[in-house]
C-alpha positions in Angstrom: 43.0 93.7 -120.4 41.6 97.0 -120.0 37.9 97.0 -117.7 35.3 99.7 -116.3 34.6 99.7 -113.0 31.2 98.9 -114.2 32.4 95.5 -115.7 35.0 94.6 -112.5 32.0 94.8 -110.4 29.9 92.2 -112.8 32.8 90.0 -112.7 32.4 89.7 -109.3 28.9 89.3 -109.0 28.3 86.8 -111.5 31.4 84.4 -110.3 33.8 85.2 -113.7 37.3 85.4 -113.1 40.1 86.9 -114.8 41.4 83.4 -116.4 37.6 83.2 -118.1 37.3 86.4 -119.5 40.7 86.3 -121.0 39.8 83.0 -122.6 36.3 84.6 -124.0 38.7 87.2 -125.4 41.5 85.1 -126.9 38.6 82.6 -128.5 35.4 84.2 -128.7 33.5 85.4 -131.3 33.1 88.7 -132.2 29.9 90.1 -133.4 28.6 94.2 -133.8 25.9 94.8 -130.8 25.6 98.7 -132.4 26.2 101.9 -131.1 30.3 101.1 -131.6 30.5 98.2 -129.2 31.0 94.3 -129.7 29.7 91.0 -127.9 32.2 88.5 -127.8 31.0 85.0 -127.4 31.6 81.2 -127.8 29.8 80.0 -130.8 30.8 76.2 -131.6 33.9 76.8 -133.5 35.3 78.7 -130.8 34.1 75.9 -128.1 36.0 73.6 -129.9 39.2 75.6 -130.1 38.8 76.1 -126.3 38.4 72.5 -125.6 41.8 71.7 -127.3 43.7 74.4 -125.3 41.9 74.5 -121.5 40.7 71.3 -119.6 37.2 70.3 -120.6 35.3 71.4 -116.8 36.3 74.7 -117.0 35.5 75.1 -120.6 32.1 74.4 -120.2 31.3 77.1 -117.5 33.4 79.9 -119.8 31.5 78.6 -122.9 28.4 80.4 -121.6 29.4 84.1 -120.9 29.7 87.2 -123.1 31.4 90.7 -123.3 30.4 93.8 -124.2 33.6 95.4 -125.3 33.9 99.1 -127.0 36.0 100.1 -129.9 39.0 100.9 -128.2 39.2 97.6 -126.3 37.6 98.3 -123.0 35.7 96.0 -121.5 32.1 97.3 -120.4 30.5 94.2 -119.0 30.3 90.6 -119.0 27.6 88.1 -118.1 26.2 84.5 -118.5 24.1 84.1 -121.6 20.4 82.4 -121.3 19.5 83.3 -124.4 20.6 82.9 -128.2 23.1 85.7 -129.6 21.7 86.9 -133.0 23.4 87.8 -135.7 
């Protein structure tokens, strides 16, 4: 997983570990965010898949996170969702 320096700083500030980011990238839904980047987040189907694969308490915290990924696969930033993601 390729991370920018900004993404590493945001992961540390927001308490998102590499295991959580890995689960997000493995199970999350990808949507176009414009300007050549994608947003990866958990929708209902992805949450169900994650709950089957990972313990429930760990899955609950991860489900509210998102990642912005460049077209080459580099993670630009990560955060916690406070609003719905428009489709």
